[in-house]
C-alpha positions in Angstrom: -0.7 -14.5 -6.6 -1.0 -10.8 -7.1 -2.3 -9.1 -10.2 -3.1 -5.5 -11.2 -6.6 -6.1 -9.9 -5.2 -6.7 -6.4 -4.4 -3.1 -5.6 -5.1 -3.3 -1.9 -3.0 -6.5 -1.5 -0.2 -5.0 -3.5 -0.3 -1.9 -1.3 -0.1 -4.0 1.8 2.9 -5.9 0.5 4.7 -2.7 -0.6 4.1 -1.2 2.8 5.6 -4.3 4.4 8.6 -4.3 2.1 9.2 -0.6 2.1 8.2 0.5 5.7 10.3 3.7 5.6 9.1 4.9 2.2 8.1 8.6 2.2 4.9 8.4 0.2 5.3 12.1 -0.7 8.5 11.1 -2.6 7.2 7.9 -4.2 6.3 8.2 -7.8 3.9 6.0 -9.8 7.0 4.8 -11.7 8.5 3.6 -8.4 5.3 1.9 -7.5 5.3 0.2 -10.9 8.9 -1.0 -10.4 8.4 -2.2 -6.9 5.2 -4.0 -7.8 6.9 -5.9 -10.6 9.7 -6.9 -8.1 7.2 -8.5 -5.7 7.7 -12.3 -5.7 4.0 -13.0 -5.7 3.2 -10.6 -8.6 2.2 -12.5 -11.7 0.6 -10.2 -14.3 1.5 -8.6 -17.6 3.5 -5.5 -16.9 2.0 -3.9 -20.1 -1.5 -3.9 -18.4 -0.4 -1.3 -15.9 -1.7 2.2 -16.2 -1.9 5.4 -14.2 -5.3 4.5 -12.8 -4.1 1.2 -11.4 -0.9 2.6 -10.0 -2.8 5.5 -8.5 -5.2 3.1 -6.8 -2.2 1.2 -5.3 -0.8 4.5 -4.1 -4.1 5.5 -2.6 -4.6 2.2 -0.8 -1.0 2.4 0.6 -1.6 6.0 1.7 -4.8 5.2 3.4 -3.2 2.2 5.2 -0.4 4.4 6.4 -2.8 7.2 7.5 -5.0 4.7 9.3 -1.9 3.1 11.0 -0.6 6.5 12.1 -4.0 7.7 13.3 -4.7 4.6 15.3 -1.3 4.3 16.8 -1.4 7.8 18.2 -4.9 7.6 19.8 -4.9 6.6 23.4 -6.6 3.4 24.3 -9.8 3.9 26.1 -11.1 1.5 28.7 -14.7 1.5 29.9 -15.3 0.9 33.6 -16.5 -2.5 34.6 -19.9 -2.6 36.1 
């Protein structure tokens, strides 16, 4: 079950459901609508506020940035002794 307190879990689910979303174009209103549409989301829509939606956005952004950064770094192998 997802609630507004589950910002990181919501961000992961939104990333999974909207893998091609351009975060520069995603508004807080869009995050709100997409969150309410999540099948596991079970909280009062009236409890949402800009701080919560911004936290979801930030978690999503950081996950995307981490994924991009780590997918472009070459794997390093240490020599076996």
